[in-house]
N, C-alpha and C positions, 0 to 999 in steps of 0.2 A: 881471602879464603886462596883466590885463584886468577893467577894471573888475566885467563881466559876468562872469568868471572867482573872481573876489574877493567879488561878491554869492553866487552857488553854494557857496563856502565856509564865510560867516558863516551865510549864514539856513537851510543845509540842506533845500531845497525839496522834499515827494515828489516824485521822478519822474517827469513825465505819462507818457504816454503816445501814439506816434505812431508812422505809419506811415515809410518806407523817403524818399519821398517829400519828406515835412516834414525828415528825415535833413541828408538834400540842400539843401535850400532852408536851414535852421536853418542849416546849418554855416557861410553865408556871411556870415552876421550875428550870431549866437547862438552862438557853436560850444561853449560853453561845457556852454550846455541843454542837448548834444547829445551831450556826450561824459559831463554828471550819469546823463541817464536809460537809457544806453545802459555803465553803466557796469560792469556783470556780464558783462560779455563778449563780447554780441552784435555779430559781426565774419562768420559764412561767408555769408552771405545780404549784406549789405552788401559785402563784397567782389564776387563774383557779380553785383550789380547795376554796381556801380562798373564793372566786367571787360567787359562786355556793355557800357554807354555809351560807352565811351573806344572799343571796339575798331570800334562802329557810325562817331560820328564820326569813326573812322581811316581806315575805307570809304569814308565821305559825303562826305570832302575830299581823298580819296588825287590826284583830278584838278589839283586847285590847288598838291598838291606834288607836281606832276612836273617844273619845273625843278630840282625840289633834286634829285630821285634822278636823277636826269640827269648833275646834279655830281657829284651824292658818287660817281656808278657810275662815273664815267671817273676820278677822281681816284681809288676804292680799285682800278679794274683797273689803272690806270698801274705802280701800288704792288706789285699782282699779279704783273706782268708783272717788275718788275726783282729780286724774290723767283723768282721762276721760269718764265723766257723760255721754256718749255716749251709755256707756257696759250698754248692757241689761243684764237680771237675767238670761235670757236663756243662750244666751252668759258664762253666768263665770260659767253657769253649765252644760256647754258641758266639760269645759277647766278642771271642776274638776274630771268630771264623763270618761275624761281622763286618767288623772293623778293617780287618785285611780285607774282603769285598770291594768297601765305601771308604775305603782308605783315604783316593788321589779326591774325593768328592770332597770329604770333609777338611783336607787340605787344600783345598781351593776355600773353602766356606768359612776356615780360618786367617788365611794370607786376606780374604777378602773384607772381614771383618778388623785386622790390624792395619793395614792399607786407609781405609775413611777412619777409624780411629785413628792411626797418628795425622791424615791431613785434620782432623778437626782438630784435635791437643795443638798443633806447630800454627796454624788461626788462630789459636787461643788463648797461647803463651804469646806469638807473635803482636797480640792488639796491645803487648801492655813494653813493648816498643814501639810503636806505631808503627808497624809492617803497611805497609798499602794492600799488598793482596787479597782477594772474597776469597771466600767459603770455595767459591771452585777450583781455583787457582792454587790453593792449600792443597786439594786434594788432587790433581794436577803434580805439583812435586813429589805429594806423597807416595803415588803409580810410580812417575821416575826411579824414584829416588832405591822403589825395592826390586826397580831391575837385576842386578847384579844376583838377588836369590836366586837365579836362572842358572849360572855359572857356582853359586855354591850347591846346590843337587849334585853338578855335574862333579863337580871338586871331592861333593862326600861319595858319589857311586866309584871314581875312579880310586877312591881310595879304598875299598870294595874288593874291585880286582885285586887287589896288589895285600889286602891286611889278611890273617889270619883270622880266623871266625869268633876263634876263642879270645882275641884281645879285641872283636866289636861287644865289648859287652855294654853296651848303653849310646843313647845316643847322643853324647857330647865325645866317642870313640875317634867317632870322625870328622869332629867338628874344627875349626882352627880358632880354639878358645882357651882358657885357662881351666874348663872344666876339665875338659881331656886328660889334665895330667893328675884329676882326685879322683879317689874307690866309689865308684859308685855304690858302691853295700859296704862304707867305714865313712865319707864325709858326709860331713851333713848335710842333708838336704837342701840350710841357707846357704853354703857357702857355693853347694853347686850353683844354683843357681842365681847370686853376685857373681861369680865367676864366668856363667855361661854370658854374658853381658861384654865381655871382655873379650869381643870376639871380632875377627877382623871382619868377616863381612857385614857386623851390625855395624860394626866404626864406619867402613864405607858407606852403610848405606846415614850414618846420623853427616858425614862430611856433604853425602849429594844434599839432605834437605836444608843444613847452611848454604851451601853456592844457591839450589832453588830461592830460599828465601833474599840473599843477597841480593840475586838477580830481581826478583817479582817482587818480595815488599819492599824492597827501595830501602833497608836498614844497610849501617857500617857492617862491616863483617863482624868485629868484637860481637856487635850486639847478633848479628845469623847466626853468629858460633855459640853464643848462651841460652839461645833459642834451641838451639837443637843439640844442645847437652840436657838441658831441662826436657825435650821429649824424649831422649836416650834415658834419661833415668826413670819417666813416668811410664814407658815401654816396659820397665823389667820390673816395676808394680804387681802385675799381675802372679807373674812366676814364684817372686818372691814372696805373697803373702802365700800363692799355693800350696810352698816350702814349710812355711812357719804352720800351717796345718798341716803337713804331714809329721 
């Protein structure tokens, strides 16, 4: 998966001490070193750090994402009215205000669930390949693998600075995935859900999962890649089921 990871496996250096800031920087250019020195499963503090950093970024950039929120609200409101014609504009507006007020908190909760869920999935699937990592180590791998999501928030906000509001008509309009090229009002929800998984940052996270499994789980590269891909597939199931229901 990585020459850097191979070096860690072959040489087995003594893990060096480093703070969270160094971990969150090193994960971008020396991920195997981060996984090696955190192989004992330190995941609680890194998770809190990640969640706070991501939630703060979402809060600071939410004004740039306003056109997307407006477009998604209009689309979801129309769908809700079709399902329940008794809904009033005031009820919908109240729901919108509540979501916008607590949006960063909802984001933090969803990200937390996603990270912990990913950790348990790679632990369970890894056992099929005799991976040696503990549950805590699997959670650690999941936490550090999600660090690129902070960059994703910044990249999306940067696009909000230069794109016209009219072109920001869905969450995928600022994402680096295949769903960006689909019309959210005409394309099949299933097609959008599937295309959204072919995403630069999601692939980046998946690669980091594979590196972590290779370094900490003590399995070979091919096995680590298979576990990561299976995790990528499982991670797309909630969105796919939601699209099928729609």
